[in-house]
N, C-alpha and C positions, 0 to 999 in steps of 0.2 A: 503492499499501501504507498506510496507517493502523498505526502502531507505539508503542504505550508501551512510556518503555522504564523497568524500575525498578530505583534503585543507591541501596546501603549503606555504598557509602566502601571505607574499609581496616579495620573494625569485622563484628562481626556480630551479623545484626538480623531473627533467624528467623523471626519470629512476624511481621514483614512479611512477607515472602519464601512462608510456609505461608497469611497471607496469601488476599495476590495469586495465589497460583498453585492456590487453590484452584479444585476443576470450577464452584460459584458465579461465584467472579468470572470465571472464564474466558467463562465464557457471558456474564456482560453486559459484560464486555469488548465480545466478539463484538458482542453487541445494538448498541452505540458508537459501530459502526462497524471497530473494532478487529481487523486481522488479524494483528497481531506483535507479542510479547511479549518483548520482553530481560531478562532478570532478572542485575545482578553482584549474585552472592552473599557475597564478599566470604569473612571467617574462619567462615562458618554450617556449623553441621551437616544445614539441612534444604537438599535436595539437589533437586529437584524433576526428571521426566527430562523433557530438550528431547524435543520433537514434533515432527511437519509434515503438516501433511493440506493438504486442497485450497482449506480455507478458516483454517486460520490454524498460525500456527508460534509456537514455544517454543523460545526460543532461552539458553543459559544459559552464565554465564562467571566464574570467582573473579574477579580480576584482569586488566587492561590495562596495560599503560604511560600510552596517555591514554583516557578518555571521552570525548575532540571526536568522532569520528567516532558512536558508538551517539545524543551529545548533538544532533546533528544531523540525524540522521534521523529523530528520536521529534516525533511529534506532541502525546504530553504525555510529562513525566516525573514516576513516583513518586519521590521522595527520601526515605534517614531528616533528621534536623534537622542535619548538622554542614556548621556556615559553608563551610567549599569543596564540596562535592555542593552547594549550596542555592544561590552565588556561580558557581557554574561552569554552572549549568542559568537563573542568571536575562539575564546576561551574552549569553547566545544567544537573548534572548531567549523563551524555552522556558516554555510553559503548565505550574503547578507546582505538585502538592503534597505539601507534606512532611507526612510519618507522622513523629510524634514518639515514641520511644521512649518508651516509659512506666517502665521499667526499672532506669534512668538513676540515682544518687543524684545532688542538688543540679542538679537538672534546666534544666542551661543551655540545653539543645536546646529544650527550652519556649519559651522568652524569646526564643531570640534567632526561632521560628517564629510568636513573636505579636506583636515588632517587627517583623518585611517584610510580616507578615499587614495591622495595622495602617498600615503604609506603602504599602498596595493591590500584594504582589509578588506574592502568593500566597496558597494557601490549606492549613490546615492541619487532622489531627485527628489519633489515634489509631489505631489499627491496633484498636480495638477499637470504634472510633465510623468507621472504614473498612468496617469488615464492615457495619457495620448499614447503611450508607449505600450497597454495592454490593449487597447482596442486596435491597436499594428503585433496580434499576438508573433511574427513569425520577427520585425521589426526588435522587440524584445526577445523573443528566445534567441537569437544571431548577437546580436551587444553580450548580451545577460552569458550567454556559452561562453563565448570566447574572452569573456574579461576572468570569466570564474577557471575556465583553463590557464589564461597567460598568468593568475596569481597564487 
């Protein structure tokens, strides 16, 4: 079972949750071979309806004591750019796409994401960019796969 895990940490990042749970995004994940998506939604107000079919499962929760199990099971992690979430994912050697929350003041998340990208640890984007990339699945797969295999 190929699984993607999305985390927003202890905050809310409704734009990210809405983006990755949109029907077009789910179809792109399916086309890339993923059959499970786990969303950790924190304090968010966007709460997609969980579902399970023969070919795909969407699981959702707000918080857990530890993300360890979800991170271990994930083939891909999509995370907000919080330092704790980024480092915990990288420590486990997981392919990581960091989505920067553009609505934050004095955006330290962008600085962190840029630095970790420059050092070859992750790929980063914004929700606006991510949605555009996911709508063009081939472009996302091509760019991200090339990046992952080069780093």
